[in-house]
C-alpha positions as CSV (number, residue, x, y, z in Angstrom):
1,X,-0.1,-0.3,0.2
2,X,2.6,2.7,0.9
3,X,4.8,1.8,-2.1
4,X,1.7,2.2,-4.7
5,X,0.6,5.6,-2.8
6,X,4.3,6.4,-3.1
7,X,3.9,6.1,-7.2
8,X,-0.2,7.7,-7.0
9,X,1.5,10.8,-5.5
10,X,4.3,10.9,-7.8
11,X,2.1,10.7,-10.6
12,X,0.2,13.4,-9.1
13,X,3.3,16.1,-8.7
14,X,3.9,15.5,-12.3
15,X,0.6,16.6,-13.3
16,X,0.4,19.3,-10.7
17,X,3.4,20.7,-12.3
18,X,2.3,20.8,-15.6
19,X,-1.6,22.2,-14.6
20,X,-1.6,25.0,-12.3
21,X,-4.7,24.9,-9.9
22,X,-6.0,21.8,-10.8
23,X,-4.8,19.6,-7.9
24,X,-8.2,18.5,-6.5
25,X,-9.4,17.6,-9.9
26,X,-6.1,15.4,-10.4
27,X,-6.2,13.5,-6.9
28,X,-10.1,12.9,-8.3
29,X,-8.6,11.7,-11.3
30,X,-6.6,9.3,-9.2
31,X,-8.9,8.3,-6.8
32,X,-11.8,7.5,-9.5
33,X,-9.5,5.1,-11.4
34,X,-8.5,3.6,-8.3
35,X,-12.1,2.9,-7.6
36,X,-13.0,1.8,-11.3
37,X,-16.1,4.9,-10.9
38,X,-16.4,7.3,-13.7
39,X,-16.3,11.5,-13.8
40,X,-17.6,14.0,-15.7
41,X,-15.9,17.7,-15.8
42,X,-18.1,20.7,-16.7
43,X,-16.9,24.3,-17.9
44,X,-16.1,26.2,-20.5
45,X,-13.4,25.5,-23.6
46,X,-10.2,26.0,-22.8
47,X,-9.7,25.0,-19.4
48,X,-7.1,22.1,-20.4
49,X,-9.8,19.5,-19.6
50,X,-8.3,17.2,-22.5
51,X,-4.7,17.9,-21.9
52,X,-5.0,17.0,-18.6
53,X,-6.6,13.5,-19.5
54,X,-4.3,12.7,-22.3
55,X,-1.3,13.7,-19.6
56,X,-3.0,11.3,-16.7
57,X,-3.4,8.4,-19.4
58,X,0.3,8.3,-19.9
59,X,1.2,8.8,-15.7
60,X,-0.8,5.5,-15.3
61,X,0.2,3.8,-18.9
62,X,-3.2,2.7,-20.0
63,X,-4.5,2.3,-23.4
64,X,-5.8,5.5,-24.0
65,X,-9.2,6.6,-26.6
66,X,-10.4,10.0,-26.9
67,X,-13.0,11.3,-29.4
68,X,-15.0,14.8,-29.7
69,X,-18.5,14.3,-30.0
70,X,-21.5,16.1,-31.5
71,X,-24.6,14.6,-32.5
72,X,-23.7,13.3,-36.0
73,X,-20.7,11.2,-34.3
74,X,-21.6,7.4,-35.7
75,X,-21.1,4.2,-33.4
76,X,-18.5,3.4,-36.0
77,X,-16.2,5.9,-35.2
78,X,-15.8,5.5,-31.0
79,X,-16.8,1.9,-31.4
80,X,-15.2,0.4,-34.8
81,X,-15.8,-0.1,-37.9
82,X,-18.4,-3.3,-38.8
83,X,-16.3,-6.1,-40.0
84,X,-17.6,-6.1,-43.7
85,X,-15.8,-9.7,-44.4
86,X,-17.5,-11.4,-41.4
87,X,-20.9,-9.6,-42.5
88,X,-21.0,-11.2,-45.7
89,X,-20.4,-14.6,-44.4
90,X,-23.9,-13.8,-42.2
91,X,-22.4,-12.4,-38.9
92,X,-22.2,-9.2,-37.4
93,X,-19.6,-7.7,-35.5
94,X,-17.3,-4.4,-35.0
95,X,-13.7,-4.4,-35.6
96,X,-13.3,-2.8,-31.8
97,X,-9.3,-3.0,-32.6
98,X,-8.1,0.6,-31.3
99,X,-11.4,1.9,-30.7
100,X,-13.1,2.6,-27.2
101,X,-14.2,-1.3,-26.2
102,X,-10.2,-2.3,-26.2
103,X,-9.3,1.4,-24.5
104,X,-8.4,1.5,-20.2
105,X,-8.9,5.1,-20.2
106,X,-11.5,7.0,-22.1
107,X,-12.2,10.4,-22.6
108,X,-15.0,12.0,-24.3
109,X,-15.2,15.2,-24.8
110,X,-18.8,17.2,-25.3
111,X,-20.5,13.5,-24.2
112,X,-24.0,15.2,-23.6
113,X,-24.5,15.9,-27.9
114,X,-24.0,12.1,-28.8
115,X,-26.9,10.4,-30.2
116,X,-29.0,7.7,-29.1
117,X,-27.9,4.8,-30.4
118,X,-24.0,6.2,-29.0
119,X,-25.8,6.6,-25.4
120,X,-27.2,3.2,-25.5
121,X,-23.9,1.5,-25.8
122,X,-22.5,3.8,-23.4
123,X,-24.5,3.0,-20.8
124,X,-24.3,-0.7,-21.0
125,X,-20.6,-0.2,-21.3
126,X,-20.5,1.9,-17.9
127,X,-22.7,0.0,-16.1
128,X,-21.1,-3.5,-16.6
129,X,-17.9,-2.8,-18.1
130,X,-19.5,-5.0,-21.3
131,X,-19.8,-4.0,-25.2
132,X,-22.3,-5.7,-26.9
133,X,-22.2,-6.0,-30.9
134,X,-24.1,-8.3,-32.9
135,X,-24.7,-11.8,-30.9
136,X,-21.4,-11.4,-28.8
137,X,-20.3,-9.6,-25.5
138,X,-17.4,-9.1,-24.5
139,X,-16.0,-8.0,-21.5
140,X,-14.3,-4.3,-21.9
141,X,-10.9,-3.3,-20.3
142,X,-12.1,-0.2,-18.7
143,X,-10.4,1.2,-15.8
144,X,-12.5,4.5,-15.8
145,X,-14.4,6.7,-18.4
146,X,-13.7,10.4,-18.2
147,X,-16.2,13.0,-20.0
148,X,-16.5,17.1,-20.6
149,X,-19.1,19.1,-21.3
150,X,-19.7,22.7,-21.4
151,X,-22.9,22.1,-19.6
152,X,-25.2,20.1,-17.3
153,X,-27.6,18.5,-19.8
154,X,-31.1,19.6,-18.9
155,X,-32.8,17.1,-21.3
156,X,-34.3,14.0,-19.5
157,X,-33.3,11.3,-22.2
158,X,-29.7,12.1,-20.9
159,X,-30.4,11.6,-17.1
160,X,-29.6,8.3,-16.8
161,X,-26.3,8.8,-18.6
162,X,-25.2,11.6,-16.6
163,X,-26.4,9.9,-13.4
164,X,-23.7,6.5,-14.2
165,X,-20.7,9.6,-13.4
166,X,-20.7,9.3,-9.7
167,X,-18.0,12.7,-9.9
168,X,-18.7,16.0,-11.3
169,X,-16.3,18.5,-11.0
170,X,-16.8,22.4,-12.1
171,X,-13.5,23.1,-14.4
172,X,-13.2,27.1,-14.3
173,X,-10.8,30.2,-15.3
174,X,-8.2,30.4,-13.2
175,X,-8.2,33.8,-10.5
176,X,-6.7,36.6,-11.6
177,X,-3.5,36.7,-9.2
178,X,-2.8,33.3,-10.7
179,X,-2.3,34.7,-14.2
180,X,1.5,34.7,-14.3
181,X,1.5,31.3,-13.4
182,X,-1.0,30.0,-16.0
183,X,1.0,31.8,-18.4
184,X,4.6,30.0,-17.3
185,X,2.9,26.5,-17.3
186,X,1.0,27.4,-20.5
187,X,3.8,28.3,-22.8
188,X,6.0,25.1,-21.3
189,X,2.9,22.7,-22.1
190,X,2.5,24.8,-25.7
191,X,6.2,24.3,-26.6
192,X,6.4,20.6,-25.9
193,X,3.5,20.2,-27.8
194,X,5.1,21.6,-30.5
195,X,8.5,19.4,-30.2
196,X,8.1,15.8,-30.8
197,X,11.0,14.9,-29.3
198,X,9.9,16.2,-25.9
199,X,10.1,14.2,-22.5
200,X,6.8,12.9,-21.7
201,X,4.9,11.9,-18.8
202,X,6.8,9.2,-16.8
203,X,4.8,6.3,-15.7
204,X,4.1,5.8,-12.7
205,X,1.6,2.7,-12.0
206,X,0.4,0.7,-14.8
207,X,-3.7,-0.2,-16.0
208,X,-2.8,-3.4,-14.7
209,X,-1.7,-3.0,-11.3
210,X,-5.0,-0.7,-11.1
211,X,-7.3,-3.5,-12.5
212,X,-6.0,-5.8,-9.7
213,X,-6.4,-3.6,-7.2
214,X,-9.9,-2.8,-8.1
215,X,-10.5,-6.8,-8.3
216,X,-9.4,-7.1,-4.5
217,X,-10.9,-3.5,-3.4
218,X,-13.8,-5.4,-0.9
219,X,-10.9,-5.6,1.2
220,X,-10.4,-2.0,1.8
221,X,-13.9,-1.1,2.7
222,X,-13.9,-0.9,5.8
223,X,-15.1,2.3,7.9
224,X,-15.1,2.9,11.9
225,X,-18.5,4.0,13.5
226,X,-17.4,7.5,13.8
227,X,-16.9,8.3,10.4
228,X,-19.9,6.1,9.0
229,X,-22.3,8.6,11.5
230,X,-20.9,11.5,10.4
231,X,-21.0,10.3,6.4
232,X,-25.3,9.6,7.4
233,X,-25.4,13.1,9.2
234,X,-24.1,14.8,5.6
235,X,-26.0,12.6,3.6
236,X,-29.3,13.4,5.5
237,X,-28.4,17.1,5.4
238,X,-27.5,17.2,1.6
239,X,-31.2,15.2,0.6
240,X,-32.5,18.0,3.5
241,X,-31.4,21.0,1.0
242,X,-32.7,19.2,-2.1
243,X,-29.6,17.5,-3.4
244,X,-30.9,14.1,-4.6
245,X,-28.2,11.6,-4.3
246,X,-29.9,8.4,-4.5
247,X,-29.2,5.5,-2.2
248,X,-26.6,3.6,-5.4
249,X,-24.4,7.0,-5.4
250,X,-24.2,6.9,-1.5
251,X,-22.8,3.2,-1.2
252,X,-20.9,3.9,-4.5
253,X,-19.5,6.8,-2.3
254,X,-17.8,4.5,0.3
255,X,-15.6,3.0,-2.9
256,X,-14.0,6.7,-3.4
257,X,-13.3,7.2,0.1
258,X,-11.6,4.4,0.4
259,X,-9.5,5.2,-2.7
260,X,-8.7,8.9,-1.3
261,X,-6.7,6.4,1.5
262,X,-5.4,4.4,-0.6
263,X,-4.0,7.8,-2.3
264,X,-2.3,8.8,0.8
265,X,-1.2,5.3,1.9
266,X,-3.6,4.7,4.9
267,X,-5.7,1.7,5.5
268,X,-8.6,3.9,7.2
269,X,-10.5,6.6,5.7
270,X,-11.0,9.4,7.8
271,X,-13.2,12.9,7.9
272,X,-10.5,14.6,5.4
273,X,-11.7,12.0,2.8
274,X,-15.5,13.5,3.0
275,X,-14.0,16.4,0.5
276,X,-15.3,13.9,-2.3
277,X,-18.9,14.9,-1.3
278,X,-18.5,18.8,-2.6
279,X,-18.9,16.7,-6.1
280,X,-21.7,15.0,-6.0
281,X,-24.0,17.9,-7.4
282,X,-26.7,17.7,-9.9
283,X,-26.8,21.0,-11.0
284,X,-23.9,23.9,-10.7
285,X,-26.0,25.5,-8.7
286,X,-25.3,22.9,-5.8
287,X,-21.9,23.2,-5.8
288,X,-21.8,25.9,-3.1
289,X,-24.5,24.6,-0.8
290,X,-22.4,21.0,-0.8
291,X,-19.5,23.1,0.0
292,X,-21.5,24.8,3.0
293,X,-22.7,21.5,4.2
294,X,-19.0,19.8,3.8
295,X,-16.7,23.2,4.7
296,X,-17.6,23.0,8.6
297,X,-16.3,19.3,9.0
298,X,-13.5,19.7,7.1
299,X,-12.2,22.5,8.8
300,X,-12.5,21.3,11.9
301,X,-10.7,18.0,10.8
302,X,-7.7,20.4,9.7
303,X,-7.8,22.0,12.4
304,X,-7.4,19.3,14.7
305,X,-4.5,17.9,12.8
306,X,-2.2,21.1,11.6
307,X,-0.1,18.9,10.3
308,X,-1.8,17.4,7.4
309,X,-2.0,19.6,3.9
310,X,-5.7,20.7,3.2
311,X,-6.6,18.5,-0.1
312,X,-7.3,20.8,-3.2
313,X,-5.6,23.8,-1.7
314,X,-3.4,25.5,-4.7
315,X,0.1,26.7,-3.8
316,X,0.0,30.7,-3.9
317,X,2.7,32.8,-4.0
318,X,2.0,35.5,-1.1
319,X,3.7,38.0,-3.5
320,X,1.8,37.3,-6.6
321,X,-1.3,37.9,-4.4
322,X,-0.3,41.5,-2.8
323,X,0.8,42.4,-6.6
324,X,-2.7,42.0,-7.8
325,X,-4.3,43.5,-4.8
326,X,-1.8,46.5,-5.3
327,X,-2.8,46.8,-8.7
328,X,-6.4,46.2,-8.0
329,X,-6.8,49.0,-5.3
330,X,-4.9,51.6,-8.1
331,X,-7.4,50.4,-10.6
332,X,-10.1,51.4,-7.8
333,X,-9.0,54.5,-6.5
334,X,-7.8,56.2,-9.8
335,X,-9.2,58.8,-11.9
336,X,-10.3,56.4,-14.9
337,X,-13.9,55.7,-14.9
338,X,-14.6,52.4,-15.0
339,X,-18.0,50.7,-16.4
340,X,-19.9,48.5,-14.4
341,X,-18.3,45.3,-16.0
342,X,-15.6,46.3,-14.8
343,X,-16.0,47.6,-11.5
344,X,-17.6,44.3,-10.6
345,X,-14.6,42.2,-12.3
346,X,-12.2,43.7,-10.1
347,X,-14.4,43.3,-6.9
348,X,-14.9,39.6,-7.7
349,X,-10.9,40.0,-7.9
350,X,-10.9,41.0,-4.4
351,X,-12.6,38.6,-3.1
352,X,-10.8,36.0,-4.7
353,X,-8.1,37.4,-3.3
354,X,-9.2,37.8,0.3
355,X,-10.5,33.8,0.1
356,X,-6.5,33.2,-1.2
357,X,-5.2,35.0,1.6
358,X,-7.5,33.8,4.8
359,X,-5.8,30.2,3.7
360,X,-2.9,31.5,4.8
361,X,-3.8,31.7,9.0
362,X,-0.2,31.5,10.5
363,X,1.1,34.4,7.9
364,X,0.9,37.7,9.5
365,X,1.3,39.5,6.4
366,X,-1.4,38.1,5.0
367,X,-3.8,39.0,7.7
368,X,-3.1,42.2,7.8
369,X,-3.6,42.2,4.2
370,X,-7.0,40.6,4.6
371,X,-7.6,43.7,6.7
372,X,-6.5,45.7,4.0
373,X,-8.9,44.1,1.6
374,X,-11.9,44.3,3.7
375,X,-11.2,48.3,3.9
376,X,-10.8,48.8,0.5
377,X,-14.2,46.7,0.0
378,X,-15.7,49.2,2.3
379,X,-14.6,52.1,0.7
380,X,-16.1,50.7,-2.8
381,X,-19.4,49.8,-1.1
382,X,-19.5,53.2,0.7
383,X,-19.4,55.4,-2.8
384,X,-21.7,56.8,-4.8
385,X,-21.4,53.9,-7.2
386,X,-23.2,51.8,-4.8
387,X,-25.5,54.5,-3.2
């Protein structure tokens, strides 16, 4: 367990070195692969979703298949063309070599634009890891299927497919104070993409290792009574807020908690693993509600364990925050008249900076700057623009 954890964390560090601000998403990619569950990312184009998945597939040394779906995509394009020679002999089957049924990690972009013929096959594949073509049903080596979409589906016909993704992750643009880091990481990725001889990600674990772990996963599902009591309270609090969480999903979440512990090299789950519950929303608006429900439990655990790094926290350079705060202060207090859109954009950036500073409670400079942000906000709200 310790060796596997070391390798998984090594892979996560490789990805974090390439993709800024994706720490929590990267952890979720690994724990979904360990647990054999599926994950969908929802967010605008240009947020490195496909690049992240390609790098992840290299890290775990898996057979990889990806495709951008449209409503015109045909089953042949992802499941393989019909075997004409076999068809002439009276047998219907597909040539699946190199296609989705042979892949171990799959990424489908704009998955909710797929037509019904593809959706029906995907449902069976996601549910039971089986693919049927003609009168033959084969078991697929799929570890996890990852998907992306610009928006959550509103069509009831797609609800069954959306429900198969136990994890739902919001992927958005980075905050303004990460801008310089974004440019640095982005240009490194662009340069690497232009150089065919550039060093690839170093695999840390094989797909066969993960599949073997999944087969013996039952031995890892051991939970203490205190943890289960906390989990029960959160589930019923989530349901009381009108967020649908079926019994089937509740049971499957236990696998993700155990996988999170495996990632850390632990044989027992703890309350920090409950961060997964932030990603069980059915609509993006519910994400904030889940944070308000789960956040206090996580805060309490980290207060009791100050030596533990908070899961998903993006390392932030204090100097970058101070530089960005100086620019915003000059913009807001300068002589130039700002439009409403510019004004609210700067106020939103101030809120992001304050949140980042508050995640540095032991830094006296950060604590002092939180007060500076509050004073600037009070000044702006007291101005004639908000009267």
